[in-house]
Each structure stands twice: as C-alpha cells, then as structure tokens.
matplotlib code that plots the C-alpha trace (Angstrom):
import matplotlib.pyplot as plt

x = [-10.3, -11.9, -9.4, -9.6, -6.9, -8.5, -5.1, -5.0, -8.7, -8.4, -5.2, -7.5, -9.6, -7.0, -6.6, -10.4, -10.6, -8.3, -6.4, -7.0, -7.6, -7.7, -8.6, -6.5, -8.0, -5.1, -3.8, -4.8, -3.0, -3.1, -2.0, -1.9, -1.2, -0.9, 2.0, 4.0, 6.8, 4.4, 5.7, 2.6, 0.3, 1.7, 2.0, 0.6, -1.4, -1.3, -3.8, -1.2, 2.2, 5.2, 6.6, 10.3, 9.7, 7.6, 10.7, 10.8, 7.0, 6.0, 8.6, 7.6, 4.0, 5.1, 7.1, 4.0, 1.5, 3.3, 6.5, 10.2, 13.4, 14.1, 10.5, 9.7, 12.4, 10.7, 9.0, 6.4, 4.3, 1.7, -0.3, -3.5, -2.5, -4.1, -2.3, 1.1, 2.2, 5.5, 5.9, 9.2, 10.5, 14.2, 14.5, 13.3, 15.5, 18.5, 17.6, 17.7, 14.0, 13.0, 10.3, 7.6, 5.8, 3.1, 0.4, -3.1, -4.8, -8.5, -10.6, -14.2, -13.4, -10.3, -9.1, -7.1, -3.3, -1.6, -0.1, -2.2, 0.1, -0.9, -1.4, -4.3, -5.6, -7.6, -8.0, -5.6, -7.2, -4.7, -2.1, 0.6, -0.4, -0.2, 3.2, 4.3, 2.8, 4.8, 8.0, 7.2, 6.4, 9.7, 11.6, 10.0, 10.7, 12.5, 16.0, 17.0, 14.9, 16.6, 15.0, 14.2, 12.4, 10.6, 9.5, 7.9, 6.2, 4.9, 3.6, 1.6, 0.3, -0.8, -2.6, -4.5, -5.4, -6.7, -8.8, -10.2, -11.0, -12.8, -14.9, -15.8, -13.7, -11.7, -9.5, -5.9, -5.3, -2.4, -1.2, -0.2, 1.8, 0.5, 0.9, 3.7, 2.7, 4.5, 2.6, 0.1, -1.9, -4.8, -8.0, -10.0, -13.0, -15.4, -18.3, -18.0, -14.3, -11.7, -8.0, -5.1, -2.4, 1.2, 1.3, 4.4, 5.9, 8.6, 11.9, 12.3, 9.0, 9.0, 8.6, 6.3, 3.0, 2.1, 1.6, -0.7, -2.7, -3.1, -4.1, -6.7, -8.2, -8.3, -9.9, -12.4, -13.4, -13.6, -15.7, -18.2, -18.4, -18.4, -20.3, -17.5, -17.9, -14.2, -10.8, -7.8, -4.2, -1.2, 2.1, 5.5, 5.2, 6.7, 7.6, 7.3, 4.4, 2.5, 2.8, 1.7, -1.4, -2.3, -2.0, -4.9, -7.2, -6.2, -6.2, -4.3, -6.6, -4.3, -0.8, 0.0, 3.1, 4.8, 8.0, 9.6, 12.6, 13.7, 16.7, 18.5, 18.0]
y = [-16.7, -13.4, -10.5, -8.0, -5.8, -2.9, -2.5, -6.0, -6.0, -3.0, -4.5, -7.3, -4.9, -5.3, -9.1, -9.1, -7.4, -9.5, -11.9, -14.8, -15.0, -18.5, -19.3, -22.1, -21.7, -20.2, -18.2, -16.6, -17.1, -13.9, -14.0, -11.6, -13.7, -10.6, -9.3, -12.1, -9.7, -7.8, -8.7, -7.5, -8.9, -12.4, -13.2, -15.1, -13.5, -15.6, -15.5, -15.2, -13.5, -15.7, -18.1, -19.1, -22.2, -20.4, -19.3, -22.8, -23.5, -20.2, -20.4, -23.9, -22.8, -19.9, -22.2, -24.5, -21.8, -19.0, -20.5, -20.8, -19.7, -19.2, -18.4, -16.6, -14.4, -13.0, -14.1, -11.9, -12.5, -10.6, -11.5, -10.3, -8.1, -4.6, -4.1, -4.5, -7.6, -8.7, -12.2, -13.9, -12.0, -12.3, -15.7, -14.2, -11.1, -13.4, -14.9, -11.5, -10.5, -6.9, -6.0, -3.8, -1.8, 0.7, 2.8, 2.4, 5.8, 6.5, 9.6, 10.4, 14.0, 16.1, 19.6, 21.7, 21.6, 24.6, 25.4, 24.8, 24.4, 26.1, 22.9, 21.6, 18.3, 16.1, 12.5, 11.2, 10.6, 11.2, 8.6, 11.2, 11.8, 8.1, 8.0, 10.7, 8.8, 5.7, 7.7, 9.5, 6.2, 4.7, 7.8, 7.6, 3.9, 2.8, 1.7, -1.9, -2.1, -2.0, 0.1, -2.7, -5.0, -2.2, -0.7, -3.9, -4.2, -0.6, -1.0, -4.0, -2.1, 0.8, -1.6, -3.0, 0.4, 1.5, -1.6, -0.9, 2.7, 1.4, -0.9, 2.1, 1.0, 4.3, 7.0, 7.9, 11.6, 13.9, 17.3, 19.3, 22.5, 23.4, 20.0, 18.7, 15.9, 16.6, 14.2, 11.4, 8.8, 6.4, 6.0, 2.8, 1.6, -1.2, -1.3, 2.3, 2.2, 3.9, 2.9, 5.1, 3.8, 4.9, 8.6, 9.9, 13.4, 14.2, 14.8, 18.3, 19.4, 18.0, 20.1, 22.5, 21.4, 19.5, 16.1, 17.4, 19.4, 16.4, 14.0, 16.5, 17.5, 13.9, 12.7, 15.5, 14.5, 10.8, 11.4, 13.6, 11.6, 8.1, 8.5, 6.8, 6.6, 6.2, 6.6, 4.3, 5.2, 3.2, 4.9, 3.9, 4.2, 7.3, 8.8, 12.2, 11.1, 9.8, 13.2, 14.9, 12.8, 13.3, 17.1, 17.1, 14.9, 11.3, 9.5, 6.3, 3.3, 0.4, -1.0, -3.3, -5.6, -8.0, -9.4, -9.2, -10.6, -10.4, -11.2, -8.0, -7.2]
z = [9.2, 10.1, 10.0, 12.7, 11.1, 9.0, 7.4, 6.0, 5.3, 3.0, 1.5, 0.3, -1.8, -4.5, -4.8, -4.4, -7.7, -9.9, -7.6, -5.3, -1.5, -0.1, 3.6, 5.1, 8.6, 10.5, 7.6, 4.3, 0.9, -1.1, -4.7, -7.6, -10.7, -13.0, -10.9, -9.3, -8.3, -6.1, -2.6, -0.7, -3.4, -3.1, 0.6, 3.6, 6.5, 9.7, 12.5, 15.2, 15.6, 14.8, 17.4, 17.3, 15.3, 12.7, 10.8, 9.4, 9.2, 7.6, 5.0, 4.1, 3.8, 1.6, -0.8, -1.1, -1.6, -3.4, -4.7, -4.2, -6.1, -8.9, -9.9, -6.6, -5.2, -2.2, 1.1, 2.7, 5.9, 7.8, 10.9, 12.3, 15.3, 15.3, 18.6, 16.9, 18.7, 17.3, 18.6, 18.0, 15.0, 16.0, 14.2, 11.0, 11.3, 11.7, 8.3, 6.6, 6.9, 7.5, 10.0, 8.6, 11.2, 10.1, 11.6, 10.2, 10.1, 9.6, 8.9, 8.1, 7.2, 6.9, 7.6, 5.1, 5.6, 7.3, 3.9, 0.8, -2.2, -5.5, -7.4, -9.4, -8.1, -10.5, -11.5, -14.2, -17.6, -20.4, -21.3, -21.0, -17.4, -16.7, -18.2, -15.8, -12.9, -13.8, -13.8, -10.6, -8.8, -10.0, -9.0, -5.5, -4.8, -1.6, -1.7, -2.7, -5.8, -9.3, -12.0, -14.5, -12.2, -10.3, -13.7, -14.7, -11.3, -11.5, -15.1, -14.0, -10.9, -13.1, -15.4, -12.4, -11.1, -14.6, -14.7, -11.2, -12.3, -15.3, -13.1, -10.8, -7.9, -7.5, -9.0, -9.4, -8.5, -9.4, -8.2, -11.3, -11.8, -15.3, -17.1, -14.8, -12.4, -9.1, -6.8, -7.1, -5.2, -5.6, -3.6, -4.1, -2.2, -1.3, 1.1, 2.1, 3.0, 0.9, 0.9, -0.2, -2.4, -3.1, -2.1, -3.9, -4.4, -6.9, -5.0, -6.5, -5.1, -1.5, 1.6, -0.3, 1.1, -2.0, -0.5, 2.2, -0.4, -2.6, 0.2, 1.5, -1.9, -3.2, 0.0, -0.1, -3.7, -2.8, 0.3, -1.7, -4.9, -3.5, -0.2, 1.8, 5.6, 6.2, 4.6, 5.5, 5.0, 6.1, 6.8, 8.3, 12.1, 13.6, 10.2, 8.7, 6.4, 9.4, 11.1, 7.9, 7.6, 11.3, 10.8, 8.4, 10.4, 10.2, 13.5, 14.5, 14.4, 14.9, 14.0, 11.1, 11.2, 8.9, 7.6, 4.2, 2.4, -1.2, -3.3, -4.5, -8.2]

ax = plt.figure().add_subplot(projection="3d")
ax.plot(x, y, z, "-o")
ax.set_aspect("equal")
plt.show()
C-alpha cells in the first residue's frame, strides 16, 4: 500500500524507528510495542474512507491486529485521503468514536512572527530540562485523559524521543525564560522531510508570542543544521494553532482524517 498522505507518511517516521509497520494490501498495521497505550502509535491506516459496513469490519481487524479489551482499551483508524474525504463515518460516531480532522501544513522556509517573544530557544540536554518537558506535556494534554495513564504514556514517548535524538534523527527544543521551560516541541526527520511533534505552551504563558517564536526558531535551526527540504506540521483544522502556523509561513498541503475511541481512565 503506497500512502499518498504526507501526514500519515511522516507519522510513520516514529514506528519506523522502534516499532512495526505491516502492509496488509488495503491497510497498514502500525504498532509501537514500547508504548501500547499510544493511540496513534498502535492503529490501522486503510486505503479508502470507511463505508457503512466498515464499523464492524475495521473493528474486527483492529482486534485481530492490535488487540481487544482488557489489554487494549482504544481503537484508532486512519485512511489515506489527502483530500479529506470522510466516507460513512456516522456509523462509527454512533458507537462513540470521535472524528479527527486535521490540516497538514508544509514549509520550506519561515518568516519571523509578528511578535518575537524574549525567550531563549535551544535543544533540551539536561535531565532537569527533560523533567520540565514531561510536566509541561502532561499539563497541556487534551481533556479525557487521566494523569496517571497519561504520565506513563508521556514518559515512554520521551524515552523514544531521547533514543531518536541519540541516533541523530532529530531534536527536542524548548523555549526558556531563564531556566524555566515555558514551551517545547520536537522536530524529527527522514529523507529530507522534518516532522513536528507535540507543540505545547505552559497555560500561564500563552498568548505572549512564545509558541510562534519557538516554532520559527526551532524550524530555522532544523532547516540549517539538517539540510531539510520541507517541514511538516499537523494541526487541528480551523484552529488557533493552525492560524498561528500559517502566519509564520506554513501553507496547507492536505487534510488528514481519522477516528478514535478510548475507554475513560
């Protein structure tokens, strides 16, 4: 199965490092054994959008390939439609799934934000900085995720990112006020394409131009140091973050769509 979606293609950078990607012909099985609670690291990508009957078929495939309760408490599906075609998602929504609709943005160079925040942007190196990054990512999580389970998930993610950094696959950048980490993100790359990860700003420091400054300066470093030809960033469609990224030079490339469901913590 040849993916057209740049969003999903760059998602596969990460299981390509320490996970598993199996081609079943009309769908891909993506797994991250080191982090089984990572919804978008253990999922199926189908070639076509869902039909009405796929609410049964896809879930059966997921149980066979990824797992079922009680060991696996989520179900996550994507499909290869850069145009954003939804198909028959209503049958999934009726079962408690959430539709994930994102804009895939791309840039070869960026322009400085209108307001440059007085922060120092640098890669994380010290263990105390990584400790701050863990707490910041937990604090910035979306609703519906309990602290304990999400903390374990994030600890495993950070261990993966540190291993990737050690292998020369990217960096994790922070925006600092003195020694206080107020925002962070990752940029990882393969074959000349860089992919952003988990842009987060501390709630007490939002709306101060920090996120835009961090994204711009981290991207500038990555483009210069790694000779990347393009950067890819995925944001919730029609959201404030998408508008921010577009203001510094990212342009919409395609849409990325999927479905997710998980048991409450």
